N, CA, C, O and CB atoms as a CASP TS submission, in Angstrom:
PFRMAT TS
TARGET T0000
AUTHOR 0000-0000-0000
METHOD Language model
MODEL 1
PARENT N/A
ATOM      1  N   MET     1       0.932  -1.408   0.074  1.00  0.00           N
ATOM      2  CA  MET     1      -0.204   0.115   0.049  1.00  0.00           C
ATOM      3  C   MET     1       0.987   1.387  -0.098  1.00  0.00           C
ATOM      4  O   MET     1       0.860   2.348  -0.857  1.00  0.00           O
ATOM      5  CB  MET     1      -1.380   0.408   2.014  1.00  0.00           C
ATOM      6  N   SER     2       1.947   1.188   0.647  1.00  0.00           N
ATOM      7  CA  SER     2       2.934   2.481   0.709  1.00  0.00           C
ATOM      8  C   SER     2       3.328   2.709  -0.813  1.00  0.00           C
ATOM      9  O   SER     2       3.404   3.884  -1.171  1.00  0.00           O
ATOM     10  CB  SER     2       4.436   2.204   1.732  1.00  0.00           C
ATOM     11  N   THR     3       3.589   1.707  -1.756  1.00  0.00           N
ATOM     12  CA  THR     3       4.074   2.123  -2.978  1.00  0.00           C
ATOM     13  C   THR     3       2.799   2.849  -3.818  1.00  0.00           C
ATOM     14  O   THR     3       2.975   3.793  -4.587  1.00  0.00           O
ATOM     15  CB  THR     3       4.726   0.821  -3.731  1.00  0.00           C
ATOM     16  N   LEU     4       1.738   2.356  -3.587  1.00  0.00           N
ATOM     17  CA  LEU     4       0.587   2.897  -4.019  1.00  0.00           C
ATOM     18  C   LEU     4       0.119   4.384  -3.756  1.00  0.00           C
ATOM     19  O   LEU     4      -0.292   5.219  -4.562  1.00  0.00           O
ATOM     20  CB  LEU     4      -0.270   2.107  -3.557  1.00  0.00           C
ATOM     21  N   GLY     5       0.309   4.469  -2.341  1.00  0.00           N
ATOM     22  CA  GLY     5       0.044   5.723  -1.668  1.00  0.00           C
ATOM     23  C   GLY     5       1.277   6.893  -2.035  1.00  0.00           C
ATOM     24  O   GLY     5       0.995   8.091  -2.015  1.00  0.00           O
ATOM     25  N   ASP     6       2.557   6.448  -2.345  1.00  0.00           N
ATOM     26  CA  ASP     6       3.361   7.151  -2.877  1.00  0.00           C
ATOM     27  C   ASP     6       3.087   7.726  -4.300  1.00  0.00           C
ATOM     28  O   ASP     6       3.166   8.930  -4.544  1.00  0.00           O
ATOM     29  CB  ASP     6       4.370   6.488  -2.792  1.00  0.00           C
ATOM     30  N   ALA     7       2.750   6.747  -5.252  1.00  0.00           N
ATOM     31  CA  ALA     7       2.422   6.855  -6.491  1.00  0.00           C
ATOM     32  C   ALA     7       1.429   7.979  -6.680  1.00  0.00           C
ATOM     33  O   ALA     7       1.708   8.936  -7.403  1.00  0.00           O
ATOM     34  CB  ALA     7       1.973   5.627  -6.941  1.00  0.00           C
ATOM     35  N   VAL     8       0.160   7.873  -5.983  1.00  0.00           N
ATOM     36  CA  VAL     8      -0.789   8.782  -5.833  1.00  0.00           C
ATOM     37  C   VAL     8      -0.351  10.262  -5.256  1.00  0.00           C
ATOM     38  O   VAL     8      -0.874  11.301  -5.658  1.00  0.00           O
ATOM     39  CB  VAL     8      -1.742   8.140  -5.009  1.00  0.00           C
ATOM     40  N   LYS     9       0.504  10.218  -4.432  1.00  0.00           N
ATOM     41  CA  LYS     9       1.030  11.536  -3.707  1.00  0.00           C
ATOM     42  C   LYS     9       1.719  12.193  -4.874  1.00  0.00           C
ATOM     43  O   LYS     9       1.451  13.354  -5.181  1.00  0.00           O
ATOM     44  CB  LYS     9       2.131  11.280  -2.337  1.00  0.00           C
ATOM     45  N   GLY    10       2.649  11.431  -5.565  1.00  0.00           N
ATOM     46  CA  GLY    10       3.495  12.066  -6.501  1.00  0.00           C
ATOM     47  C   GLY    10       2.722  12.436  -7.817  1.00  0.00           C
ATOM     48  O   GLY    10       3.152  13.285  -8.598  1.00  0.00           O
ATOM     49  N   ILE    11       1.717  11.840  -7.983  1.00  0.00           N
ATOM     50  CA  ILE    11       0.624  12.201  -9.151  1.00  0.00           C
ATOM     51  C   ILE    11      -0.062  13.643  -8.854  1.00  0.00           C
ATOM     52  O   ILE    11      -0.188  14.575  -9.649  1.00  0.00           O
ATOM     53  CB  ILE    11      -0.670  10.972  -9.200  1.00  0.00           C
ATOM     54  N   LYS    12      -0.497  13.573  -7.412  1.00  0.00           N
ATOM     55  CA  LYS    12      -1.189  14.950  -6.839  1.00  0.00           C
ATOM     56  C   LYS    12      -0.081  16.160  -7.129  1.00  0.00           C
ATOM     57  O   LYS    12      -0.418  17.179  -7.732  1.00  0.00           O
ATOM     58  CB  LYS    12      -1.544  14.824  -4.980  1.00  0.00           C
ATOM     59  N   GLN    13       1.163  15.966  -6.680  1.00  0.00           N
ATOM     60  CA  GLN    13       2.246  16.766  -6.625  1.00  0.00           C
ATOM     61  C   GLN    13       2.548  17.189  -8.162  1.00  0.00           C
ATOM     62  O   GLN    13       2.905  18.359  -8.300  1.00  0.00           O
ATOM     63  CB  GLN    13       3.428  16.013  -5.889  1.00  0.00           C
ATOM     64  N   LEU    14       2.468  16.520  -9.156  1.00  0.00           N
ATOM     65  CA  LEU    14       2.643  16.658 -10.263  1.00  0.00           C
ATOM     66  C   LEU    14       1.568  17.667 -10.923  1.00  0.00           C
ATOM     67  O   LEU    14       1.943  18.648 -11.565  1.00  0.00           O
ATOM     68  CB  LEU    14       2.726  15.429 -10.724  1.00  0.00           C
ATOM     69  N   LEU    15       0.361  17.391 -10.744  1.00  0.00           N
ATOM     70  CA  LEU    15      -0.760  18.116 -11.024  1.00  0.00           C
ATOM     71  C   LEU    15      -0.815  19.453 -10.230  1.00  0.00           C
ATOM     72  O   LEU    15      -1.306  20.433 -10.790  1.00  0.00           O
ATOM     73  CB  LEU    15      -1.921  17.278 -10.764  1.00  0.00           C
ATOM     74  N   LEU    16      -0.371  19.546  -9.037  1.00  0.00           N
ATOM     75  CA  LEU    16      -0.284  20.886  -8.388  1.00  0.00           C
ATOM     76  C   LEU    16       0.868  21.665  -9.341  1.00  0.00           C
ATOM     77  O   LEU    16       0.629  22.787  -9.788  1.00  0.00           O
ATOM     78  CB  LEU    16       0.184  20.742  -6.644  1.00  0.00           C
ATOM     79  N   LEU    17       2.016  21.036  -9.586  1.00  0.00           N
ATOM     80  CA  LEU    17       3.082  21.817 -10.215  1.00  0.00           C
ATOM     81  C   LEU    17       2.510  22.313 -11.799  1.00  0.00           C
ATOM     82  O   LEU    17       2.850  23.387 -12.295  1.00  0.00           O
ATOM     83  CB  LEU    17       4.537  20.799 -10.283  1.00  0.00           C
ATOM     84  N   GLN    18       1.643  21.391 -12.443  1.00  0.00           N
ATOM     85  CA  GLN    18       1.330  21.837 -13.848  1.00  0.00           C
ATOM     86  C   GLN    18       0.530  22.931 -13.571  1.00  0.00           C
ATOM     87  O   GLN    18       0.689  23.870 -14.351  1.00  0.00           O
ATOM     88  CB  GLN    18       0.617  20.794 -14.804  1.00  0.00           C
ATOM     89  N   GLU    19      -0.375  23.104 -12.591  1.00  0.00           N
ATOM     90  CA  GLU    19      -1.239  24.247 -12.313  1.00  0.00           C
ATOM     91  C   GLU    19      -0.580  25.359 -12.074  1.00  0.00           C
ATOM     92  O   GLU    19      -1.084  26.401 -12.492  1.00  0.00           O
ATOM     93  CB  GLU    19      -2.065  24.068 -11.286  1.00  0.00           C
ATOM     94  N   GLN    20       0.749  25.417 -11.321  1.00  0.00           N
ATOM     95  CA  GLN    20       1.460  26.603 -10.964  1.00  0.00           C
ATOM     96  C   GLN    20       2.124  26.950 -12.300  1.00  0.00           C
ATOM     97  O   GLN    20       2.233  28.138 -12.602  1.00  0.00           O
ATOM     98  CB  GLN    20       2.501  26.398  -9.724  1.00  0.00           C
ATOM     99  N   VAL    21       2.585  25.968 -13.141  1.00  0.00           N
ATOM    100  CA  VAL    21       3.083  26.166 -14.314  1.00  0.00           C
ATOM    101  C   VAL    21       2.271  27.151 -15.156  1.00  0.00           C
ATOM    102  O   VAL    21       2.805  28.083 -15.758  1.00  0.00           O
ATOM    103  CB  VAL    21       3.228  24.947 -14.904  1.00  0.00           C
ATOM    104  N   ARG    22       1.220  26.955 -15.169  1.00  0.00           N
ATOM    105  CA  ARG    22      -0.268  27.371 -15.980  1.00  0.00           C
ATOM    106  C   ARG    22      -0.170  28.861 -15.661  1.00  0.00           C
ATOM    107  O   ARG    22       0.009  29.737 -16.507  1.00  0.00           O
ATOM    108  CB  ARG    22      -1.946  26.571 -15.296  1.00  0.00           C
ATOM    109  N   GLN    23      -0.326  29.076 -14.156  1.00  0.00           N
ATOM    110  CA  GLN    23      -0.612  30.579 -13.662  1.00  0.00           C
ATOM    111  C   GLN    23       0.716  31.250 -13.913  1.00  0.00           C
ATOM    112  O   GLN    23       0.649  32.463 -14.108  1.00  0.00           O
ATOM    113  CB  GLN    23      -1.079  30.730 -11.971  1.00  0.00           C
ATOM    114  N   LEU    24       1.957  30.672 -13.946  1.00  0.00           N
ATOM    115  CA  LEU    24       3.090  31.448 -14.064  1.00  0.00           C
ATOM    116  C   LEU    24       3.107  31.694 -15.704  1.00  0.00           C
ATOM    117  O   LEU    24       3.678  32.693 -16.143  1.00  0.00           O
ATOM    118  CB  LEU    24       4.449  30.674 -13.399  1.00  0.00           C
ATOM    119  N   GLU    25       2.474  30.767 -16.578  1.00  0.00           N
ATOM    120  CA  GLU    25       2.561  31.359 -18.070  1.00  0.00           C
ATOM    121  C   GLU    25       1.688  32.611 -18.244  1.00  0.00           C
ATOM    122  O   GLU    25       1.960  33.631 -18.876  1.00  0.00           O
ATOM    123  CB  GLU    25       2.054  30.251 -19.187  1.00  0.00           C
ATOM    124  N   LYS    26       0.478  32.285 -17.484  1.00  0.00           N
ATOM    125  CA  LYS    26      -0.362  33.524 -17.471  1.00  0.00           C
ATOM    126  C   LYS    26       0.136  34.850 -17.193  1.00  0.00           C
ATOM    127  O   LYS    26      -0.242  35.884 -17.744  1.00  0.00           O
ATOM    128  CB  LYS    26      -1.300  33.371 -16.604  1.00  0.00           C
ATOM    129  N   VAL    27       1.122  34.724 -16.187  1.00  0.00           N
ATOM    130  CA  VAL    27       1.647  36.045 -15.395  1.00  0.00           C
ATOM    131  C   VAL    27       2.724  36.502 -16.474  1.00  0.00           C
ATOM    132  O   VAL    27       2.886  37.701 -16.701  1.00  0.00           O
ATOM    133  CB  VAL    27       2.404  35.720 -13.672  1.00  0.00           C
ATOM    134  N   GLY    28       3.354  35.658 -17.041  1.00  0.00           N
ATOM    135  CA  GLY    28       4.376  35.900 -18.031  1.00  0.00           C
ATOM    136  C   GLY    28       3.807  36.468 -19.202  1.00  0.00           C
ATOM    137  O   GLY    28       4.481  37.363 -19.712  1.00  0.00           O
ATOM    138  N   GLU    29       2.561  36.125 -19.845  1.00  0.00           N
ATOM    139  CA  GLU    29       2.074  36.600 -20.909  1.00  0.00           C
ATOM    140  C   GLU    29       1.673  38.092 -20.572  1.00  0.00           C
ATOM    141  O   GLU    29       1.989  38.970 -21.375  1.00  0.00           O
ATOM    142  CB  GLU    29       0.996  35.719 -21.384  1.00  0.00           C
ATOM    143  N   LYS    30       0.919  38.445 -19.297  1.00  0.00           N
ATOM    144  CA  LYS    30       0.528  39.607 -19.003  1.00  0.00           C
ATOM    145  C   LYS    30       1.842  40.677 -18.839  1.00  0.00           C
ATOM    146  O   LYS    30       1.748  41.828 -19.264  1.00  0.00           O
ATOM    147  CB  LYS    30      -0.332  39.425 -17.791  1.00  0.00           C
ATOM    148  N   GLN    31       2.801  40.288 -18.324  1.00  0.00           N
ATOM    149  CA  GLN    31       4.109  40.971 -18.268  1.00  0.00           C
ATOM    150  C   GLN    31       4.444  41.320 -19.697  1.00  0.00           C
ATOM    151  O   GLN    31       4.632  42.496 -20.008  1.00  0.00           O
ATOM    152  CB  GLN    31       5.251  40.070 -17.595  1.00  0.00           C
ATOM    153  N   SER    32       4.516  40.450 -20.481  1.00  0.00           N
ATOM    154  CA  SER    32       4.862  40.537 -21.886  1.00  0.00           C
ATOM    155  C   SER    32       4.186  41.527 -22.588  1.00  0.00           C
ATOM    156  O   SER    32       4.786  42.340 -23.291  1.00  0.00           O
ATOM    157  CB  SER    32       4.651  39.357 -22.539  1.00  0.00           C
ATOM    158  N   GLU    33       2.726  41.513 -22.418  1.00  0.00           N
ATOM    159  CA  GLU    33       2.042  42.531 -22.807  1.00  0.00           C
ATOM    160  C   GLU    33       2.119  43.912 -22.390  1.00  0.00           C
ATOM    161  O   GLU    33       2.007  44.875 -23.148  1.00  0.00           O
ATOM    162  CB  GLU    33       1.050  42.214 -22.658  1.00  0.00           C
ATOM    163  N   ALA    34       2.315  43.958 -21.145  1.00  0.00           N
ATOM    164  CA  ALA    34       2.621  45.292 -20.473  1.00  0.00           C
ATOM    165  C   ALA    34       3.933  45.866 -20.930  1.00  0.00           C
ATOM    166  O   ALA    34       4.072  47.072 -21.137  1.00  0.00           O
ATOM    167  CB  ALA    34       2.665  45.145 -18.927  1.00  0.00           C
ATOM    168  N   LEU    35       5.037  44.848 -21.107  1.00  0.00           N
ATOM    169  CA  LEU    35       6.247  45.534 -21.556  1.00  0.00           C
ATOM    170  C   LEU    35       6.114  45.949 -22.961  1.00  0.00           C
ATOM    171  O   LEU    35       6.759  46.932 -23.327  1.00  0.00           O
ATOM    172  CB  LEU    35       7.460  44.674 -21.396  1.00  0.00           C
ATOM    173  N   GLY    36       5.380  45.341 -23.772  1.00  0.00           N
ATOM    174  CA  GLY    36       5.050  45.756 -25.314  1.00  0.00           C
ATOM    175  C   GLY    36       4.370  47.133 -25.216  1.00  0.00           C
ATOM    176  O   GLY    36       4.704  47.986 -26.039  1.00  0.00           O
ATOM    177  N   ARG    37       3.410  47.438 -24.246  1.00  0.00           N
ATOM    178  CA  ARG    37       2.749  48.650 -24.216  1.00  0.00           C
ATOM    179  C   ARG    37       3.767  49.786 -23.756  1.00  0.00           C
ATOM    180  O   ARG    37       3.903  50.880 -24.304  1.00  0.00           O
ATOM    181  CB  ARG    37       1.517  48.530 -23.290  1.00  0.00           C
ATOM    182  N   LEU    38       4.406  49.346 -22.724  1.00  0.00           N
ATOM    183  CA  LEU    38       5.528  50.129 -22.241  1.00  0.00           C
ATOM    184  C   LEU    38       6.775  50.646 -23.266  1.00  0.00           C
ATOM    185  O   LEU    38       7.204  51.799 -23.235  1.00  0.00           O
ATOM    186  CB  LEU    38       6.104  49.273 -21.181  1.00  0.00           C
ATOM    187  N   THR    39       7.193  49.783 -24.018  1.00  0.00           N
ATOM    188  CA  THR    39       8.131  50.041 -25.257  1.00  0.00           C
ATOM    189  C   THR    39       7.361  50.958 -26.030  1.00  0.00           C
ATOM    190  O   THR    39       7.989  52.004 -26.195  1.00  0.00           O
ATOM    191  CB  THR    39       8.534  48.713 -26.161  1.00  0.00           C
ATOM    192  N   GLY    40       6.394  50.959 -26.489  1.00  0.00           N
ATOM    193  CA  GLY    40       5.610  51.707 -27.432  1.00  0.00           C
ATOM    194  C   GLY    40       5.545  53.184 -26.702  1.00  0.00           C
ATOM    195  O   GLY    40       5.814  54.164 -27.396  1.00  0.00           O
ATOM    196  N   ASP    41       5.248  53.337 -25.533  1.00  0.00           N
ATOM    197  CA  ASP    41       5.174  54.818 -24.730  1.00  0.00           C
ATOM    198  C   ASP    41       6.478  55.296 -24.448  1.00  0.00           C
ATOM    199  O   ASP    41       6.560  56.509 -24.255  1.00  0.00           O
ATOM    200  CB  ASP    41       4.409  54.777 -23.279  1.00  0.00           C
ATOM    201  N   VAL    42       7.720  54.494 -24.368  1.00  0.00           N
ATOM    202  CA  VAL    42       8.972  55.067 -24.415  1.00  0.00           C
ATOM    203  C   VAL    42       9.429  55.608 -25.836  1.00  0.00           C
ATOM    204  O   VAL    42      10.062  56.660 -25.921  1.00  0.00           O
ATOM    205  CB  VAL    42       9.895  54.075 -23.914  1.00  0.00           C
ATOM    206  N   LEU    43       9.080  54.837 -26.974  1.00  0.00           N
ATOM    207  CA  LEU    43       9.399  55.187 -28.196  1.00  0.00           C
ATOM    208  C   LEU    43       8.675  56.748 -28.581  1.00  0.00           C
ATOM    209  O   LEU    43       9.270  57.665 -29.148  1.00  0.00           O
ATOM    210  CB  LEU    43       8.939  53.953 -29.121  1.00  0.00           C
ATOM    211  N   GLY    44       7.489  56.769 -28.193  1.00  0.00           N
ATOM    212  CA  GLY    44       6.576  57.807 -28.209  1.00  0.00           C
ATOM    213  C   GLY    44       7.261  59.155 -27.768  1.00  0.00           C
ATOM    214  O   GLY    44       7.440  60.195 -28.402  1.00  0.00           O
ATOM    215  N   LEU    45       7.571  58.820 -26.543  1.00  0.00           N
ATOM    216  CA  LEU    45       8.239  59.869 -25.618  1.00  0.00           C
ATOM    217  C   LEU    45       9.683  60.365 -26.139  1.00  0.00           C
ATOM    218  O   LEU    45      10.088  61.507 -25.920  1.00  0.00           O
ATOM    219  CB  LEU    45       8.424  59.214 -24.121  1.00  0.00           C
ATOM    220  N   ASP    46      10.355  59.480 -26.789  1.00  0.00           N
ATOM    221  CA  ASP    46      11.615  59.627 -27.030  1.00  0.00           C
ATOM    222  C   ASP    46      11.594  60.550 -28.423  1.00  0.00           C
ATOM    223  O   ASP    46      12.448  61.408 -28.646  1.00  0.00           O
ATOM    224  CB  ASP    46      12.331  58.186 -27.093  1.00  0.00           C
ATOM    225  N   LYS    47      10.610  60.278 -29.227  1.00  0.00           N
ATOM    226  CA  LYS    47      10.274  61.229 -30.349  1.00  0.00           C
ATOM    227  C   LYS    47       9.918  62.728 -29.924  1.00  0.00           C
ATOM    228  O   LYS    47      10.236  63.769 -30.498  1.00  0.00           O
ATOM    229  CB  LYS    47       9.060  60.642 -31.119  1.00  0.00           C
ATOM    230  N   ARG    48       9.260  62.570 -28.902  1.00  0.00           N
ATOM    231  CA  ARG    48       8.791  63.913 -28.508  1.00  0.00           C
ATOM    232  C   ARG    48       9.864  64.669 -27.828  1.00  0.00           C
ATOM    233  O   ARG    48       9.821  65.895 -27.939  1.00  0.00           O
ATOM    234  CB  ARG    48       7.587  63.836 -27.605  1.00  0.00           C
ATOM    235  N   VAL    49      10.955  64.060 -27.046  1.00  0.00           N
ATOM    236  CA  VAL    49      11.927  64.611 -26.578  1.00  0.00           C
ATOM    237  C   VAL    49      12.713  65.130 -27.719  1.00  0.00           C
ATOM    238  O   VAL    49      13.177  66.251 -27.514  1.00  0.00           O
ATOM    239  CB  VAL    49      12.563  63.781 -25.737  1.00  0.00           C
ATOM    240  N   ILE    50      12.984  64.597 -28.879  1.00  0.00           N
ATOM    241  CA  ILE    50      13.888  64.759 -29.820  1.00  0.00           C
ATOM    242  C   ILE    50      13.315  65.952 -30.406  1.00  0.00           C
ATOM    243  O   ILE    50      14.068  66.917 -30.535  1.00  0.00           O
ATOM    244  CB  ILE    50      14.111  63.584 -30.721  1.00  0.00           C
ATOM    245  N   ARG    51      12.058  66.055 -30.799  1.00  0.00           N
ATOM    246  CA  ARG    51      11.253  67.388 -31.381  1.00  0.00           C
ATOM    247  C   ARG    51      11.521  68.423 -30.340  1.00  0.00           C
ATOM    248  O   ARG    51      11.720  69.523 -30.853  1.00  0.00           O
ATOM    249  CB  ARG    51       9.490  67.189 -31.580  1.00  0.00           C
ATOM    250  N   ILE    52      11.593  68.414 -28.969  1.00  0.00           N
ATOM    251  CA  ILE    52      11.730  69.603 -28.218  1.00  0.00           C
ATOM    252  C   ILE    52      13.226  70.074 -28.273  1.00  0.00           C
ATOM    253  O   ILE    52      13.477  71.276 -28.179  1.00  0.00           O
ATOM    254  CB  ILE    52      11.242  69.363 -26.762  1.00  0.00           C
ATOM    255  N   GLU    53      14.256  69.114 -28.428  1.00  0.00           N
ATOM    256  CA  GLU    53      15.498  69.483 -28.399  1.00  0.00           C
ATOM    257  C   GLU    53      15.802  70.067 -29.583  1.00  0.00           C
ATOM    258  O   GLU    53      16.606  70.992 -29.701  1.00  0.00           O
ATOM    259  CB  GLU    53      16.303  68.514 -28.099  1.00  0.00           C
ATOM    260  N   THR    54      15.123  69.510 -30.562  1.00  0.00           N
ATOM    261  CA  THR    54      15.568  70.301 -32.130  1.00  0.00           C
ATOM    262  C   THR    54      15.039  71.555 -31.752  1.00  0.00           C
ATOM    263  O   THR    54      15.874  72.455 -31.842  1.00  0.00           O
ATOM    264  CB  THR    54      14.786  69.687 -33.794  1.00  0.00           C
ATOM    265  N   MET    55      13.676  71.987 -31.270  1.00  0.00           N
ATOM    266  CA  MET    55      13.221  73.438 -31.113  1.00  0.00           C
ATOM    267  C   MET    55      14.097  74.218 -30.231  1.00  0.00           C
ATOM    268  O   MET    55      14.246  75.428 -30.399  1.00  0.00           O
ATOM    269  CB  MET    55      11.815  73.526 -30.553  1.00  0.00           C
ATOM    270  N   ILE    56      14.615  73.635 -29.401  1.00  0.00           N
ATOM    271  CA  ILE    56      15.605  74.489 -28.352  1.00  0.00           C
ATOM    272  C   ILE    56      16.860  74.935 -29.153  1.00  0.00           C
ATOM    273  O   ILE    56      17.380  76.051 -29.127  1.00  0.00           O
ATOM    274  CB  ILE    56      16.162  73.502 -26.956  1.00  0.00           C
ATOM    275  N   GLU    57      17.272  73.770 -29.923  1.00  0.00           N
ATOM    276  CA  GLU    57      18.439  74.078 -30.768  1.00  0.00           C
ATOM    277  C   GLU    57      18.251  75.185 -31.804  1.00  0.00           C
ATOM    278  O   GLU    57      19.085  76.088 -31.867  1.00  0.00           O
ATOM    279  CB  GLU    57      18.845  72.858 -31.474  1.00  0.00           C
ATOM    280  N   MET    58      17.371  75.162 -32.480  1.00  0.00           N
ATOM    281  CA  MET    58      16.927  75.869 -33.435  1.00  0.00           C
ATOM    282  C   MET    58      16.728  77.421 -32.964  1.00  0.00           C
ATOM    283  O   MET    58      17.060  78.364 -33.682  1.00  0.00           O
ATOM    284  CB  MET    58      15.723  75.199 -33.913  1.00  0.00           C
ATOM    285  N   THR    59      16.260  77.541 -31.923  1.00  0.00           N
ATOM    286  CA  THR    59      15.953  78.858 -31.042  1.00  0.00           C
ATOM    287  C   THR    59      17.141  79.664 -30.454  1.00  0.00           C
ATOM    288  O   THR    59      17.307  80.880 -30.361  1.00  0.00           O
ATOM    289  CB  THR    59      15.098  78.455 -29.804  1.00  0.00           C
ATOM    290  N   GLN    60      18.049  78.431 -30.024  1.00  0.00           N
ATOM    291  CA  GLN    60      19.527  79.053 -29.826  1.00  0.00           C
ATOM    292  C   GLN    60      20.239  79.534 -30.785  1.00  0.00           C
ATOM    293  O   GLN    60      20.786  80.626 -30.632  1.00  0.00           O
ATOM    294  CB  GLN    60      20.385  78.238 -29.351  1.00  0.00           C
ATOM    295  N   ARG    61      20.370  78.831 -31.938  1.00  0.00           N
ATOM    296  CA  ARG    61      20.821  79.291 -33.209  1.00  0.00           C
ATOM    297  C   ARG    61      20.277  80.581 -33.821  1.00  0.00           C
ATOM    298  O   ARG    61      21.005  81.388 -34.400  1.00  0.00           O
ATOM    299  CB  ARG    61      20.579  78.292 -34.086  1.00  0.00           C
ATOM    300  N   SER    62      19.062  80.723 -33.673  1.00  0.00           N
ATOM    301  CA  SER    62      18.431  81.895 -33.931  1.00  0.00           C
ATOM    302  C   SER    62      18.878  83.172 -33.342  1.00  0.00           C
ATOM    303  O   SER    62      19.028  84.251 -33.914  1.00  0.00           O
ATOM    304  CB  SER    62      17.237  81.721 -33.622  1.00  0.00           C
ATOM    305  N   ALA    63      19.063  82.872 -32.119  1.00  0.00           N
ATOM    306  CA  ALA    63      19.395  84.091 -31.121  1.00  0.00           C
ATOM    307  C   ALA    63      20.796  84.291 -31.284  1.00  0.00           C
ATOM    308  O   ALA    63      21.149  85.458 -31.119  1.00  0.00           O
ATOM    309  CB  ALA    63      19.058  83.829 -29.508  1.00  0.00           C
ATOM    310  N   GLN    64      21.780  83.390 -31.591  1.00  0.00           N
ATOM    311  CA  GLN    64      23.159  83.811 -31.786  1.00  0.00           C
ATOM    312  C   GLN    64      23.274  84.508 -33.574  1.00  0.00           C
ATOM    313  O   GLN    64      24.146  85.284 -33.964  1.00  0.00           O
ATOM    314  CB  GLN    64      24.240  82.249 -31.462  1.00  0.00           C
ATOM    315  N   THR    65      22.355  84.058 -34.239  1.00  0.00           N
ATOM    316  CA  THR    65      22.609  84.868 -35.545  1.00  0.00           C
ATOM    317  C   THR    65      22.607  86.176 -35.624  1.00  0.00           C
ATOM    318  O   THR    65      21.498  86.616 -35.322  1.00  0.00           O
ATOM    319  CB  THR    65      21.795  84.607 -36.439  1.00  0.00           C
ATOM    320  N   PRO    66      23.418  87.045 -35.916  1.00  0.00           N
ATOM    321  CA  PRO    66      23.629  88.358 -35.753  1.00  0.00           C
ATOM    322  C   PRO    66      22.337  89.129 -36.614  1.00  0.00           C
ATOM    323  O   PRO    66      22.316  88.657 -37.750  1.00  0.00           O
ATOM    324  CB  PRO    66      25.180  88.703 -36.277  1.00  0.00           C
ATOM    325  N   ARG    67      21.523  89.913 -36.469  1.00  0.00           N
ATOM    326  CA  ARG    67      20.448  90.542 -37.269  1.00  0.00           C
ATOM    327  C   ARG    67      21.197  91.938 -37.934  1.00  0.00           C
ATOM    328  O   ARG    67      22.026  92.636 -37.352  1.00  0.00           O
ATOM    329  CB  ARG    67      19.026  90.910 -36.214  1.00  0.00           C
ATOM    330  N   ILE    68      20.737  92.114 -39.134  1.00  0.00           N
ATOM    331  CA  ILE    68      20.906  93.314 -39.864  1.00  0.00           C
ATOM    332  C   ILE    68      19.922  94.318 -39.445  1.00  0.00           C
ATOM    333  O   ILE    68      18.726  94.072 -39.604  1.00  0.00           O
ATOM    334  CB  ILE    68      20.815  93.075 -41.293  1.00  0.00           C
ATOM    335  N   GLU    69      20.336  95.517 -38.883  1.00  0.00           N
ATOM    336  CA  GLU    69      19.526  96.191 -38.625  1.00  0.00           C
ATOM    337  C   GLU    69      19.288  97.388 -39.384  1.00  0.00           C
ATOM    338  O   GLU    69      20.372  97.971 -39.350  1.00  0.00           O
ATOM    339  CB  GLU    69      19.672  96.321 -37.598  1.00  0.00           C
ATOM    340  N   GLY    70      18.631  97.954 -39.926  1.00  0.00           N
ATOM    341  CA  GLY    70      18.582  99.172 -41.057  1.00  0.00           C
ATOM    342  C   GLY    70      17.557 100.112 -40.848  1.00  0.00           C
ATOM    343  O   GLY    70      17.422 101.059 -41.621  1.00  0.00           O
TER
END
């Protein structure tokens, strides 16, 4: 009976481990989706920062250019 009990106990543990793996897979999928959204947001912010930096540089250059007064 001990061998049968050990086998049943092992099967129960295996089923529990399979369920835990499924739950971890779901968590991993959710994190992957969130990371994808975050990546898109970061790229969008990067483009906006580049535009702002360009505007600042253009403003600084125009301020340094001497104007002809007449």
